[in-house]
N, C-alpha and C positions, 0 to 999 in steps of 0.2 A: 915111547920107551919109558917105563916107570922104574925108578930105583927108590929104595927106601925101606922102611920098617914094616913088619906085618901087624903091628899094633893098631887097633882101631883108633881113628882120630889123629894118628901120627901124620906128620907132614912128609910127603915124598916130593922129590924134584923130578919134573918131567920136561921134556923138550917138545915144544910145539912143532909139529912136522912141517907146517907151511913156512913159518918165520924162523925157526931154529932157536927162538927165544926160550929161556928156561922159565917155567912157571911152577908155583907151589900148588900141590894138590894133596888132598887127603885120599884115603883108601876108597871113600865113597864117590870120588871123582869131582867133588866140588872144590874149586880153587879158592885160595885166599885172596883177599883184596876187594877192591871196589866192585859193586854190582850195579853201578850207575849205567844208564843207557850209553851206547857207543858215541852218539853225537855229543853227549855231555863230556865224556872222557876225552874226546878229540880236542876240546877247547879248554885250555889251562884255566883261564879265569872263571869260566862257567863251572868247571869241575871243582875248583876251590869254593865257589859259592854254594854248590851242591853239598859239599862236605860240611860247610858251616851250617847250612840248613838242617842237614841230617843230625849234626851234633846238637844243635839247639833243640830240635824236636825230641831227640833221645834224652837230653838232659831234663827237659820238662817232664817227660814220662817217668824218669828215674826219681826226680824230686817228688812228684806226686806219689810214687810208691813209697818213698821214705816217709812222707807225711802220713800215709795210710798205715804204717807199721803200728803206731800206738793208737790210731783211730780205727773205727770199723771199716773194713775194706780189705781187698786182696793185695796187701802191700808187696809181698815177695813176688807174686805173679806179675804185678805191674812193673816192679824193678827189673825182672828178667825180660819183660816185654820191651823196656827201654834199652836193655842190653842187646836184644835182638835187632832193634832199630839201628843201634850203633854198629852192629855186626854186618849190616848191609854195606857199610862203607869203610870200616876200620879193621885192620888185621888184629890189633890188640884185643878188640872186643870179640872178634871171631874166636880167638884162642881162649879167652876167658869163658865164653859161652860153651865151647867144646869141652873144656875142663869141667865146667859145672855139670853139663849133661852126663859126662862120664862118671862123675862122683855121685850124681843122683841115681844113675842106673846101678852102680855098685851098691849103694845103700838100699835100693829096692830089692836087689838080689839077696843081700844079707838079711833083710827083714823077712823074706820069704823062706829062709832057712828054717826047717822044722824045729831045731833046737832053740833058735832065737824066738820063733813064734811062741813056743811053749813057755819060755822064760817071760816073754812080754805078757802073755795071758795070765800067768801066775802072779806077776807083779801088779797087773791091773786088778785082779781079784783081791789081793792083799790090800791094795790102796782103797778099793771100794769098801772092804770090811772095816778098815781104820776110819774112813770118813763116816760110815754108818754108825760106828761105835761113838765117835765124837758127837754126831748129831743126836744119837740116843741119850747120851749123858746130858747134853744141852737141854733137850726136851724134858728129861726127867727133873732137872734142876730148876728150869725156868718156866716150863709148860709151853703149850702151843697157843699162841695168840695171833690171830690174823691182823695184819697192819691196819685195816680199816676198822677194826674193833678196839683199837687202843684209844683210851680216853685221855684227853689233856688234863693235866693236873694243875 
């Protein structure tokens, strides 16, 4: 029996028919909480160790992504990968990841709107014209000299 909202990604409360326990589910049927194997969840100390391991691995991936932000590399992709690792074990990360997915989907839909696409194309063309004009003025004033042709003075 599911009760809850019709919004995608919203949490609904359902009762497990065998145990009668309430569980959190989303509309897509994927519950919140740990996705650790049952034998790990059955032992408290092992489950705590599992969570610490997942946290440390996720933290290492997120830190690597943060380091990649100013350096060459897919920084944001790696950060979201670390969040996905955390989301296998922690509800807060699952909620953050779902919120992020929803916002990215909304932004993609807005970007595909014909009016927004037309505006973006116009702004891109204007930007390219301005860059071309600045480059033309620079070349007119200073000329075109290849870096390997510059003589030391």
